[in-house]
C-alpha positions as CSV (number, residue, x, y, z in Angstrom):
1,M,115.7,111.3,173.1
2,F,117.3,111.6,169.6
3,S,119.7,108.7,170.2
4,E,116.8,106.4,171.4
5,F,114.8,107.5,168.2
6,V,117.7,106.5,165.9
7,T,118.5,103.3,167.8
8,K,115.0,102.0,167.6
9,I,114.9,102.6,163.8
10,A,118.4,101.1,163.3
11,E,117.4,97.9,165.1
12,K,114.4,97.5,162.8
13,L,116.4,98.2,159.7
14,S,119.2,95.8,160.6
15,N,116.9,92.8,160.8
16,I,117.1,90.4,157.8
17,N,113.7,89.4,156.5
18,L,114.3,86.0,154.8
19,P,110.6,85.6,153.7
20,V,110.9,88.9,151.8
21,L,114.2,87.9,150.2
22,G,112.5,84.6,149.1
23,L,109.6,86.5,147.7
24,L,111.9,88.8,145.7
25,L,113.7,85.8,144.3
26,A,110.5,84.0,143.4
27,T,109.4,87.2,141.6
28,A,112.5,87.2,139.5
29,L,112.2,83.5,138.6
30,G,108.5,83.8,137.9
31,S,109.2,86.7,135.6
32,A,111.7,84.7,133.7
33,L,109.2,81.8,133.4
34,I,106.5,84.1,132.1
35,V,108.7,85.7,129.4
36,Y,110.0,82.3,128.4
37,W,106.6,80.8,128.1
38,R,105.4,83.6,125.9
39,T,108.4,83.7,123.6
40,V,109.6,80.1,123.2
41,E,107.6,77.5,121.2
42,H,109.5,74.3,122.1
43,K,110.0,74.3,125.8
44,S,112.3,72.3,128.1
45,F,113.9,72.8,131.5
46,R,117.3,73.0,129.9
47,D,116.2,75.6,127.4
48,F,114.6,77.6,130.2
49,F,117.8,77.5,132.2
50,D,119.7,78.8,129.1
51,F,117.1,81.5,128.5
52,A,117.1,82.7,132.1
53,F,120.9,82.5,132.5
54,P,122.3,83.1,129.0
55,A,126.1,82.3,128.9
56,E,126.9,85.4,126.8
57,V,125.5,87.5,129.7
58,I,126.6,85.5,132.7
59,L,130.2,85.1,131.5
60,H,130.5,88.7,130.2
61,P,133.3,90.8,131.8
62,S,130.7,93.3,132.9
63,A,128.8,90.5,134.8
64,R,132.1,89.5,136.5
65,A,132.6,93.1,137.5
66,D,129.1,93.3,138.9
67,F,129.7,90.2,141.1
68,L,133.0,91.4,142.5
69,F,131.6,94.9,143.1
70,W,128.4,93.4,144.7
71,I,130.5,91.3,147.1
72,T,132.8,94.2,148.2
73,K,130.0,96.7,148.5
74,K,127.9,94.4,150.6
75,L,130.8,94.3,153.1
76,M,130.3,98.1,153.4
77,M,126.6,98.1,153.9
78,P,126.4,97.2,157.7
79,V,129.2,99.7,158.6
80,L,128.5,102.6,156.3
81,L,125.5,102.8,154.1
82,I,122.7,101.4,156.3
83,P,123.7,103.5,159.4
84,A,124.1,106.5,157.2
85,G,120.6,106.0,155.7
86,V,119.1,105.7,159.2
87,V,120.8,108.8,160.5
88,F,119.9,111.0,157.6
89,V,116.2,110.2,157.6
90,A,115.9,110.0,161.3
91,S,117.7,113.3,161.8
92,V,115.4,115.2,159.5
93,G,112.5,113.3,160.9
94,Y,113.4,114.1,164.5
95,A,114.1,117.7,163.7
96,T,110.7,118.0,161.9
97,K,108.9,116.3,164.8
98,E,110.5,118.5,167.4
99,S,110.0,121.7,165.4
100,L,106.3,121.0,164.8
101,G,105.9,120.0,168.4
102,W,107.5,123.3,169.6
103,L,105.6,125.4,167.1
104,F,102.1,124.0,167.9
105,G,102.7,122.9,171.4
106,I,102.4,119.2,170.7
107,S,104.1,116.8,173.2
108,A,102.5,113.6,172.2
109,P,101.0,112.1,168.9
110,L,97.7,113.7,168.0
111,I,96.1,110.2,167.7
112,N,96.4,108.3,170.9
113,G,96.8,104.5,171.0
114,P,98.0,102.2,168.2
115,A,97.6,103.5,164.6
116,G,94.6,102.0,162.8
117,P,94.6,100.3,159.3
118,V,93.6,103.5,157.5
119,T,96.4,105.5,159.2
120,L,99.0,102.9,158.4
121,I,97.9,102.6,154.7
122,L,98.0,106.4,154.4
123,F,101.5,106.5,156.0
124,T,102.8,103.8,153.7
125,A,101.3,105.5,150.6
126,T,102.7,109.0,151.5
127,M,106.2,107.5,152.3
128,L,106.2,105.7,149.0
129,I,105.5,108.9,147.1
130,A,108.0,110.9,149.2
131,Y,110.8,108.4,148.5
132,D,109.9,108.2,144.8
133,I,109.8,111.9,144.1
134,S,113.1,112.3,146.1
135,Y,114.7,109.6,144.0
136,Y,113.4,111.1,140.7
137,L,114.9,114.5,141.5
138,Y,118.2,113.1,142.5
139,H,118.3,110.8,139.5
140,V,117.7,113.8,137.1
141,A,120.5,115.7,138.8
142,Q,122.8,112.8,138.3
143,H,122.4,113.1,134.5
144,R,122.4,116.9,134.5
145,F,125.5,117.7,136.5
146,P,128.9,116.4,135.3
147,F,130.2,116.1,138.9
148,L,127.4,113.7,139.8
149,W,127.4,112.0,136.4
150,E,131.0,110.7,137.0
151,L,129.6,108.7,139.9
152,H,126.4,107.7,138.2
153,K,128.4,106.4,135.2
154,V,129.3,103.4,137.4
155,H,125.7,102.2,137.2
156,H,125.4,102.9,133.5
157,S,128.7,101.3,132.6
158,A,127.1,97.8,132.8
159,E,127.2,96.3,129.3
160,V,125.0,93.4,130.4
161,M,122.5,93.3,133.2
162,V,122.4,90.4,135.6
163,G,120.0,91.4,138.4
164,I,122.7,92.4,140.9
165,T,123.5,95.2,138.5
166,K,120.9,97.1,140.5
167,D,123.6,97.5,143.2
168,R,126.3,98.7,140.8
169,V,126.2,102.1,142.4
170,H,129.3,103.8,143.7
171,P,129.3,104.0,147.6
172,L,129.8,107.7,147.5
173,D,126.8,108.0,145.1
174,D,124.8,105.8,147.4
175,L,125.8,107.9,150.4
176,M,124.9,111.1,148.7
177,N,121.5,109.7,147.6
178,R,120.7,108.6,151.2
179,A,121.6,112.1,152.4
180,W,119.3,113.6,149.9
181,D,116.6,111.0,150.9
182,G,116.8,112.5,154.4
183,V,115.1,115.6,153.1
184,I,111.7,114.9,151.6
185,P,111.1,111.4,153.2
186,G,112.6,112.7,156.4
187,I,110.1,115.6,156.6
188,C,107.2,113.2,155.8
189,F,108.6,110.8,158.4
190,G,108.6,113.6,161.0
191,I,105.1,114.8,160.2
192,W,103.7,111.3,160.7
193,S,105.5,110.8,164.0
194,V,103.7,113.9,165.2
195,I,100.3,112.8,163.9
196,A,100.0,109.2,165.0
197,L,103.1,107.1,165.1
198,N,105.9,106.5,167.6
199,P,109.4,105.7,166.4
200,V,109.0,101.9,166.6
201,E,105.8,101.9,164.6
202,V,107.2,104.3,162.0
203,A,110.3,102.1,161.6
204,V,108.3,98.9,161.2
205,F,106.2,100.4,158.5
206,G,109.1,102.3,157.1
207,I,110.7,98.9,156.3
208,N,107.5,97.8,154.7
209,V,107.7,100.9,152.4
210,Y,111.0,99.6,151.1
211,V,109.6,96.1,150.7
212,I,106.5,97.2,148.9
213,R,108.5,99.5,146.7
214,N,111.1,96.8,145.8
215,I,108.4,94.2,145.0
216,L,106.3,96.6,142.9
217,M,109.2,98.0,140.9
218,M,110.9,94.5,140.5
219,D,114.3,96.1,140.9
220,F,116.2,92.8,140.4
221,V,114.2,92.0,137.2
222,R,114.5,95.4,135.7
223,H,118.2,94.9,135.8
224,T,118.1,91.8,133.6
225,H,117.5,91.1,129.9
226,L,113.9,90.1,130.7
227,K,111.5,92.5,128.9
228,I,108.6,92.6,131.4
229,S,105.8,95.2,130.8
230,F,102.7,95.9,132.9
231,G,100.3,96.8,130.1
232,P,98.0,99.7,131.1
233,L,99.7,99.8,134.5
234,D,102.9,101.1,132.8
235,N,101.2,104.5,133.0
236,I,101.4,104.3,136.9
237,I,104.2,101.8,137.7
238,L,107.5,101.9,135.8
239,S,107.9,98.4,134.4
240,P,111.3,96.6,134.0
241,H,111.2,97.1,130.2
242,W,110.7,100.8,130.6
243,H,113.6,101.1,133.0
244,Q,115.8,99.1,130.6
245,V,115.3,101.8,128.1
246,H,117.0,104.2,130.6
247,H,120.2,102.1,130.2
248,S,120.2,102.0,126.4
249,V,123.0,103.6,124.4
250,N,120.6,104.6,121.6
251,P,120.6,108.5,121.6
252,K,116.8,108.6,121.4
253,H,116.7,106.9,124.9
254,Y,119.1,109.3,126.6
255,D,117.7,110.9,129.8
256,K,114.4,109.1,129.6
257,N,112.4,107.1,132.2
258,F,114.2,108.4,135.4
259,G,111.5,107.0,137.7
260,L,112.0,104.4,140.4
261,L,108.6,103.0,141.2
262,F,106.1,105.4,139.6
263,S,106.2,106.3,135.9
264,F,103.9,109.4,136.2
265,W,106.8,111.6,137.3
266,D,108.4,111.1,133.9
267,R,105.1,111.9,132.2
268,L,104.6,115.0,134.4
269,F,108.1,116.4,133.6
270,G,108.3,115.2,130.0
271,T,111.0,112.6,130.4
272,H,109.1,109.4,129.6
273,F,109.7,107.1,126.6
274,V,107.4,104.2,125.6
275,P,109.5,101.4,124.1
276,D,108.5,99.1,121.3
277,P,107.9,95.6,122.8
278,D,110.3,94.0,120.3
279,E,112.9,96.7,120.4
280,E,116.4,95.4,120.9
281,L,118.4,97.3,123.5
282,K,122.1,97.6,123.9
283,F,123.4,98.7,127.3
284,G,126.5,100.5,128.5
285,L,128.3,103.8,127.8
286,M,129.4,105.4,124.6
287,D,132.6,106.7,126.3
288,R,135.9,105.5,124.8
289,D,137.0,104.3,128.2
290,V,133.9,102.2,128.9
291,R,136.0,99.0,129.3
292,D,137.9,100.7,132.1
293,Y,134.8,100.5,134.2
294,Q,134.8,96.6,134.2
295,S,137.2,96.3,137.1
296,L,137.1,97.1,140.8
297,Y,139.6,99.9,140.2
298,G,137.3,101.3,137.4
299,L,134.2,101.1,139.5
300,Y,135.7,102.5,142.8
301,I,138.7,104.7,142.0
302,L,138.2,106.0,138.4
303,P,135.0,108.0,139.2
304,L,136.8,109.7,142.0
305,K,139.7,110.7,139.8
306,K,137.4,112.1,137.2
307,M,135.4,114.0,139.8
308,A,138.8,115.5,141.1
309,G,139.5,116.5,137.5
310,H,136.2,118.5,137.4
311,I,137.1,120.2,140.6
312,V,140.6,121.2,139.3
313,R,139.1,122.5,136.0
314,F,136.4,124.5,137.9
315,F,139.1,126.4,140.0
316,K,141.3,126.9,136.9
317,R,138.4,128.6,135.1
318,R,137.9,131.1,138.0
319,P,139.6,134.5,137.6
320,T,142.8,134.8,139.8
321,T,143.1,138.6,139.5
322,V,140.5,141.3,140.0
323,A,140.6,144.2,137.5
324,Q,141.0,147.6,139.0
325,P,138.9,150.7,138.2
326,E,140.4,153.0,135.4
327,D,140.8,155.9,137.8
328,R,143.2,153.7,139.9
329,L,145.3,152.5,137.1
330,Q,148.8,154.0,136.8
331,P,149.6,155.7,133.5
């Protein structure tokens, strides 16, 4: 039963949706055109191309590192990260479904037949919220705990942002994030499979959750130099410009705007920052070895070595002897 549950979801997640990829690309180009049209007085196609793909960004060593990292990491996705993400969420979802079924004597979904539009909308909305609060909590932990920060520094080490910088995430960090995502979204996933949805329906609309989230948060655009804001909607949806602040090396921007899709988590927990529309941002790390992260060795191996250093220092700080009571000490 469990293997069938996972297999059905994996089949859905492994499908490539070319129209969605085209929509995401069109969103990025459209955003560049909007910003260009608003900021440049004398317009031309050549000038737009230079604006959208500035040479000082595209040819930067950080951009080259992004490209090499993106290529090598994509090779891992089908064999490691996608299966892991499916297993974590499906495992918790299945456990939740079976536990609730055993506890309340439920052997079939409470709502018989195909789920209606209202049910599917509620499912998509609750899964979006579950994924988003899950990401926010993990993202805060990445900045709070040095052990996790060594991995997350890979993402923040980008000195320019070129869209695919969104995937500048260490594979171990990605794996741990997916494991954590199995908790809150997995429980939500399992509850819905008890209420109204079978594994195939859940998987289909689970993919739509990712698609809707990626389109709304404009993940590619937020990892570029394009300052896109949503006006009043910034109070609900985290705009690209607000996320770019999170990558800033300015101390006043540290540990701000952790959200993925929704900005209200940051407002709720006091971590939001509203940037000035014309504020210039410089990206990267303030560490002395920041340039060491602009190679495949620096992006894959260096974080692991630094994590090992934290482990060694932790055990060295632990007491190796236990003091004995005074009455047992020899004179």
